[in-house]
C-alpha positions, 0 to 999 in steps of 0.5 A: 438554585439557592434563593434568599429571602433577603440579601445579607449584610456583613458585619466585622468588629474588633476592639483596638486598644488605641485612641479613636483619632489614631484608629480612624486615621489608619483607614484615611491615610494610605501610608498606614492602610497599606501596612495592613490592607491594600498595597497602593492607593491614589490618595487619602480618603476625602468625602466626594472623591474617587480613590483607586485601591490596588492589591498589586500582589494579586493584580487587582484594583478597584475604584471606591467613591467616598460618600461620607466622612465624619471625623473620628466617627464614620467612613462610608464608601461605595465600591464600583460593583456598587457594594457599600461599606461603612466603618463606625468608630466608637471610643470606649476609653481614652485608648480604646476604639471599637471598630464596626465594618458593615458591608451591604449591597451584594448582587447576583444570584443567591449562591454568588451573594452568599459566597461574596458575603462569606468572603467579605466577612473573612476579609474584613475580619482579617483587615481588623486583625492586621490593624490591631497588630499594627497599631497595638504592637507595631507588627505588620502581619502581611495577612492579605498577602499571605491569605492566598500566596498561590494567587500572587501574580508574577512581579 
């Protein structure tokens, strides 16, 4: 059995060559976010709200609680499990934003925690790559759907 001295914290980061307001809005507005991450949302992210995100191709959904939002700087949410995720948006130049996504609060036994942390690091890296392609080149890569095509549910 795997034992951990401390629970891991996952971090994924990417430079996006777009203004911070545009990058921030891409995570707030589901009409944009659905082009690079989940497929359906019950609404825009607003502090204090519960929002349902769906990945219809996989037949899964989750409810997130929006804990805090600092315009163009930070978003903090809590998933139902209750994993915590924080986005930090750092403006580097007029048209550059460095995005850091940190995920923490993993639960379970050591092996489950490590598997989840690895999955989340890959997932958030994929999300940032999809965001970069969308905002910098107006390309929808379908990364989330194409990651596990054999896991798609029948439509």
